[in-house]
ROBATI-903206 format. One record per residue (C-alpha): x, y negated, z negated. Coordinates in steps of 0.05 Angstrom, whole numbers. Layout:
BEGIN
      px      py      pz
       X       Y       Z
...
END
This chain:
BEGIN
      px      py      pz
     115    1466    3708
     106    1493    3778
     138    1561    3791
     179    1580    3851
     136    1608    3908
     165    1644    3968
     128    1654    4033
     102    1725    4033
      80    1723    3960
      14    1689    3972
     -33    1747    3972
     -44    1740    3898
     -70    1670    3913
    -119    1695    3965
     -77    1674    4025
     -68    1725    4080
      -2    1718    4116
     -15    1776    4163
     -48    1764    4230
    -119    1790    4227
    -132    1825    4292
    -204    1832    4316
    -231    1903    4325
    -233    1928    4397
    -299    1913    4430
    -335    1974    4457
    -364    1964    4526
    -434    1989    4543
    -435    2055    4583
    -484    2076    4637
    -525    2136    4613
    -572    2173    4659
    -636    2200    4631
    -693    2236    4667
    -752    2189    4672
    -788    2212    4734
    -750    2188    4796
    -715    2127    4765
    -648    2121    4732
    -630    2062    4688
    -575    2039    4642
    -585    2049    4568
    -592    1986    4527
    -524    1961    4505
    -504    1985    4437
    -492    1935    4383
    -418    1926    4373
    -390    1963    4315
    -370    1922    4255
    -300    1896    4264
    -247    1924    4219
    -195    1878    4193
    -125    1898    4212
     -84    1921    4153
     -46    1866    4121
      27    1861    4135
      69    1880    4077
     102    1820    4046
     177    1821    4060
     213    1842    3998
     258    1790    3968
     332    1808    3969
     359    1829    3902
     430    1833    3877
     461    1894    3844
     508    1893    3784
     563    1842    3796
     531    1819    3861
     498    1756    3883
     446    1737    3936
     474    1685    3983
     425    1645    4026
     465    1617    4084
     458    1554    4126
     470    1586    4194
     460    1540    4254
     415    1562    4310
     448    1619    4351
     512    1616    4311
     544    1684    4298
     536    1708    4226
     564    1779    4224
     536    1819    4166
     482    1770    4147
     409    1790    4153
     352    1744    4174
     297    1743    4121
     229    1721    4151
     200    1702    4084
     257    1656    4066
     267    1634    4138
     341    1639    4128
     399    1688    4135
     419    1726    4073
     481    1762    4048
     484    1805    3985
     551    1821    3954
     603    1805    3902
     633    1748    3943
     621    1715    4009
     664    1744    4066
     711    1695    4100
     672    1699    4166
     609    1675    4130
     644    1622    4087
     630    1565    4138
     555    1577    4125
     559    1570    4050
     506    1518    4036
     526    1454    4000
     496    1434    3932
     424    1410    3931
     410    1436    4001
     348    1477    4016
     388    1541    4025
     424    1529    3959
     358    1516    3925
     329    1582    3950
     393    1619    3931
     394    1594    3860
     321    1613    3851
     337    1684    3872
     394    1694    3824
     393    1697    3748
     446    1644    3741
     451    1585    3789
     519    1570    3818
     553    1512    3782
     551    1444    3817
     619    1410    3827
     624    1344    3791
     611    1286    3837
     646    1219    3838
     610    1179    3783
     566    1121    3807
     548    1063    3762
     476    1041    3769
     461     968    3778
     415     932    3730
     364     924    3786
     363     999    3797
     353    1013    3722
     297     962    3719
     263     993    3779
     268    1063    3749
     233    1038    3686
     175    1011    3727
     167    1077    3763
     171    1117    3698
     117    1074    3666
      71    1088    3724
      83    1163    3718
      72    1161    3642
       4    1127    3654
     -19    1186    3697
      -5    1154    3765
       0    1199    3826
      38    1160    3880
      86    1101    3870
     108    1058    3929
     181    1034    3922
     186     981    3976
     252     946    3962
     287     914    4021
     338     956    4059
     404     960    4022
     376     939    3954
     388    1009    3925
     325    1051    3931
     365    1116    3929
     395    1102    3861
     329    1074    3835
     293    1138    3856
     344    1185    3824
     343    1147    3758
     267    1145    3760
     262    1220    3769
     307    1232    3709
     266    1184    3667
     202    1220    3687
     234    1286    3666
     241    1258    3596
     166    1246    3593
     138    1309    3622
     158    1380    3641
     199    1373    3705
     243    1428    3732
     242    1421    3808
     250    1360    3852
     242    1354    3927
     276    1298    3965
     255    1287    4038
     304    1244    4077
     304    1218    4148
     349    1242    4204
     405    1252    4221
     411    1308    4170
     487    1310    4177
     488    1240    4145
     426    1234    4102
     430    1301    4065
     503    1291    4043
     487    1219    4024
     431    1241    3978
     472    1299    3950
     530    1253    3933
     483    1203    3901
     448    1256    3859
     516    1283    3835
     542    1212    3824
     483    1188    3782
     475    1256    3750
     423    1309    3767
     396    1312    3696
     398    1387    3696
     341    1390    3745
     335    1434    3807
     341    1387    3867
     325    1406    3939
     343    1356    3994
     314    1366    4063
     292    1323    4122
     225    1306    4152
     236    1350    4212
     247    1411    4166
     187    1397    4123
     152    1459    4147
     205    1503    4113
     185    1477    4044
     110    1469    4056
      93    1532    4015
     139    1515    3957
     117    1477    3895
     155    1420    3864
     144    1378    3801
     167    1313    3833
     172    1294    3907
     215    1235    3930
     196    1216    4001
     249    1170    4032
     226    1131    4093
     154    1150    4077
     128    1113    4137
     146    1177    4174
      77    1203    4153
      36    1143    4169
      -3    1182    4223
     -49    1239    4204
     -52    1272    4273
      17    1304    4269
      41    1372    4245
      87    1333    4198
      26    1305    4162
      -2    1375    4153
      62    1397    4119
      64    1332    4078
      -7    1345    4051
      16    1413    4026
      81    1389    3996
      53    1326    3963
     -12    1357    3941
     -50    1301    3976
    -113    1344    3983
    -109    1377    3914
    -137    1356    3847
     -95    1401    3803
     -24    1427    3807
       0    1364    3841
      71    1335    3839
      87    1263    3822
     104    1228    3888
     154    1171    3894
     145    1141    3964
     205    1099    3984
     206    1054    4045
     220     982    4061
     170     984    4118
     107    1020    4093
      64    1010    4155
      40     964    4210
     -32     963    4184
     -72     987    4124
     -96    1044    4169
     -25    1073    4167
     -23    1085    4092
     -55    1154    4084
       2    1176    4040
     -23    1126    3987
     -95    1151    3990
     -89    1193    3926
     -66    1132    3887
    -123    1090    3917
    -172    1144    3896
    -145    1145    3825
    -147    1069    3820
    -220    1068    3840
    -241    1128    3798
    -261    1164    3862
    -248    1235    3885
    -192    1256    3932
    -246    1280    3980
    -274    1209    3985
    -206    1185    4009
    -189    1243    4054
    -210    1199    4113
    -172    1134    4099
    -205    1091    4153
    -275    1109    4129
    -255    1095    4057
    -226    1027    4076
    -290    1011    4115
    -331    1031    4054
    -290     982    4013
    -306     927    4064
    -238     923    4097
    -240     894    4167
    -230     959    4205
    -272     988    4260
    -271    1042    4313
    -239    1023    4378
    -222    1054    4444
    -164    1093    4414
    -191    1106    4345
    -194    1059    4286
    -168     989    4293
    -152     932    4246
    -181     863    4257
    -142     812    4298
    -169     754    4257
    -111     724    4217
    -154     703    4158
    -187     772    4153
    -118     805    4156
     -92     761    4100
    -153     778    4058
    -144     852    4070
     -70     851    4053
     -83     811    3989
    -133     863    3965
     -88     920    3983
     -30     888    3948
     -72     876    3886
     -94     949    3883
     -22     969    3873
      17     909    3846
     -36     881    3798
     -52     948    3766
     -29     961    3695
      22     990    3701
      37     971    3774
      40    1025    3827
      88     989    3873
     152     949    3870
     182     905    3924
     245     865    3913
     277     824    3969
     351     828    3983
     385     781    3933
     437     763    3986
     382     734    4030
     342     756    4091
     376     778    4155
     381     727    4210
     358     750    4278
     368     706    4339
     358     714    4413
     415     722    4462
     394     705    4534
     430     740    4591
     436     701    4656
     428     752    4711
     471     749    4773
     434     740    4840
     440     815    4854
     416     833    4783
     359     783    4789
     336     815    4855
     339     884    4824
     301     861    4762
     246     827    4802
     238     890    4844
     231     933    4782
     182     884    4752
     138     883    4814
     139     959    4818
     121     964    4744
      63     915    4752
      35     954    4811
      40    1020    4775
       9     992    4711
     -50     963    4749
     -63    1029    4783
     -59    1066    4717
    -103    1015    4683
    -159    1019    4736
    -161    1094    4731
    -151    1094    4655
     -93    1142    4661
     -55    1127    4597
      -1    1178    4611
      18    1143    4676
      16    1076    4640
      63    1101    4586
     110    1130    4639
     111    1065    4678
     127    1025    4615
     183    1073    4596
     214    1070    4665
     212     995    4668
     245     987    4600
     300    1037    4618
     315    1004    4685
     313     933    4657
     362     953    4602
     408     987    4652
     413     923    4693
     440     886    4632
     491     937    4609
     551     898    4636
     529     834    4600
     522     873    4535
     592     902    4544
     622     833    4556
     589     805    4493
     614     864    4451
     685     853    4477
     683     780    4456
     661     800    4386
     716     852    4380
     768     800    4402
     741     756    4346
     759     813    4298
     687     833    4283
     658     903    4284
     596     911    4326
     535     955    4313
     495     964    4377
     423     989    4372
     396    1023    4434
     333    1064    4448
     354    1103    4509
     415    1147    4519
     426    1155    4594
     408    1083    4613
     439    1047    4553
     480    1086    4502
     523    1126    4551
     538    1070    4601
     554    1020    4545
     600    1070    4510
     635    1092    4574
     647    1020    4597
     678    1001    4529
     722    1063    4529
     745    1046    4599
     764     978    4572
     806    1008    4517
     757     995    4459
     745    1055    4413
     671    1070    4404
     633    1113    4355
     568    1145    4378
     511    1164    4332
     464    1198    4379
     458    1270    4402
     478    1319    4348
     501    1368    4402
     549    1317    4430
     579    1284    4368
     592    1299    4295
     550    1241    4273
     579    1234    4203
     650    1237    4231
     631    1183    4281
     600    1140    4227
     663    1145    4185
     707    1127    4245
     668    1061    4249
     667    1050    4174
     742    1060    4168
     754    1011    4225
     781    1065    4272
     725    1049    4321
     709     975    4331
     639     990    4359
     583    1037    4339
     528    1052    4389
     469    1086    4356
     397    1107    4369
     374    1121    4298
     335    1068    4261
     345    1086    4187
     384    1124    4135
     455    1108    4157
     502    1056    4127
     546    1014    4172
     560     955    4125
     627     928    4105
     659     951    4040
     616    1013    4032
     641    1065    3981
     658    1125    4025
     651    1198    4005
     726    1206    3993
     728    1147    3945
     758    1098    3995
     720    1036    4018
     698    1018    4088
     734     963    4126
     720     892    4106
     715     867    4178
     650     827    4184
     593     865    4219
     549     837    4273
     490     873    4304
     460     872    4373
     393     899    4398
     409     917    4470
     334     910    4482
     278     878    4442
     244     927    4395
     169     931    4401
     160     963    4333
     170     917    4274
     182     976    4228
     239    1000    4272
     269     930    4281
     270     916    4207
     300     984    4191
     355     975    4243
     379     908    4215
     385     941    4147
     441     986    4172
     492     930    4166
     455     877    4126
     454     916    4060
     485     925    3991
     503     852    3983
     534     845    4053
     503     796    4102
     504     814    4175
     471     773    4231
     435     806    4288
     421     785    4359
     369     808    4409
     393     811    4482
     344     797    4538
     344     776    4611
     333     701    4615
     269     676    4648
     236     744    4648
     183     780    4609
     238     806    4564
     251     736    4540
     178     728    4519
     179     795    4484
     243     777    4447
     213     711    4425
     154     747    4395
     200     796    4360
     245     743    4331
     191     693    4310
     138     740    4285
     171     805    4265
     113     855    4260
     133     881    4191
     154     845    4129
     162     867    4057
      87     867    4043
      49     931    4031
      25     941    4102
      62     892    4146
      53     818    4155
      26     804    4224
      13     859    4274
     -16     809    4322
      56     805    4347
      49     875    4373
     -16     856    4408
      19     796    4440
      75     840    4467
      24     888    4496
     -11     832    4532
      54     806    4560
      67     874    4591
      -4     885    4613
      -5     944    4566
     -58     922    4517
    -104     976    4543
     -55    1030    4519
     -55    1058    4448
      -7    1023    4402
      37    1086    4399
      57    1072    4472
      96    1011    4446
     117    1033    4377
     135    1106    4389
     166    1109    4458
END
């Protein structure tokens, strides 16, 4: 069992939290000495040995007196918290007393949150958790939990749960953790969810309470707060939307390595990686490297550099202009994917599980928009300007300018089609359907679409910009049917499907859902995640991709619809689609992130 570790208590482990300041360097001085008629500088003295600055004292943990309790508060940035004290070790505001004052009550953290987890560890007796509304697991979820538990019992390190969106990965994961706790000593569990936190953390908390927490200590946080738990130790880690750490060049990956024990041999948690879209290529699976190492009887160190390890195992990867690249040959790709799949699925017991949606795959079709003469003129002008800028950037190999040109063109092209999108949405609302509209940009898409619909008397929910909307309140407005349209920028971790069981026990409206991509998505991972917001939990929901007819957008949409870059396989089905999109936009010289990540 891994004990609770608080930042500031690491000196016993040989980790120095204090900043070690170098000793002050002594400059050489000019010394005169009598040597006939000449005067010269003395040879410079050797610098004195630097003295390490004294270590900073670790901040003392708050303690409660008789009849008191330590309260760790969830205080938003810059919010007033009179009487609370900021604790640098806990990275949170703290109050010590018999009861929480009324002015601090709004900051009382909910069950299973990070602050509540820290609080309960600091007190002798954890606060009781209110009973949640019971949830009944489906047979499919119970079967999946058994598969995960068998892998853990056999000594596995990382399990990939890759069920389609809406199949029930959350329930499967919770049941699996409880089953693992029956096999081994498990006390603490970390759940990492995607944004927005205002929706995803309550969703996980309700699910844990509904399926039962098994008497375990659960801590639910989000990927953008991963640094706050990087120094803590957990027995099991559940990583929802694990594709968030498919790149090793980010600060998030550094924190993930610490939390998941990816670079350690001992004292490692069991990791349950859950995502319907694991990666675009095998090169984007570093989070599975510990499992690959175990399957091949190799050391963690040998798999620390995933591309080199794949090359050593004869995968068709090689260094390119922007780092490692996967082959473009279709036969070689199929061979690589088959081997990768066999490493996980054909193992005994298997280390992965993928189950397609029983209600069938989502249908995605193109919706051409016929531009007016004025819109066509504006579009052609923007396209010509984009081509000129891209060519200049390409010749000088200025990738930043190339990215900026691509971003501007996509924003302006989408803005030109706003009115057509609004008219299509109005028609769907008149047909008594609720519409989910996926956009990538706020000022040139989300805002103008929302404002035009409001001007037309259609209520709209907006899930973008936490500082502008209460995102969970907006989601519930749509789900209850109070808003006929939901415009959103997020790609995962929200439910917008008909008939959903809501937090208060009511059910979402039964009006059929239809989805619209205001612009074609370049990233297959994002596109597939977006369709799963409404096409989930047994509810079918068709999606459409809007594009300007007879333009490059139409060609991009065709590629997206016909050859979606990610499928349910371990590492994506056919990333040549992404390459084809890049060529259409004269952006094949840019790194793939220019298309897939903004």
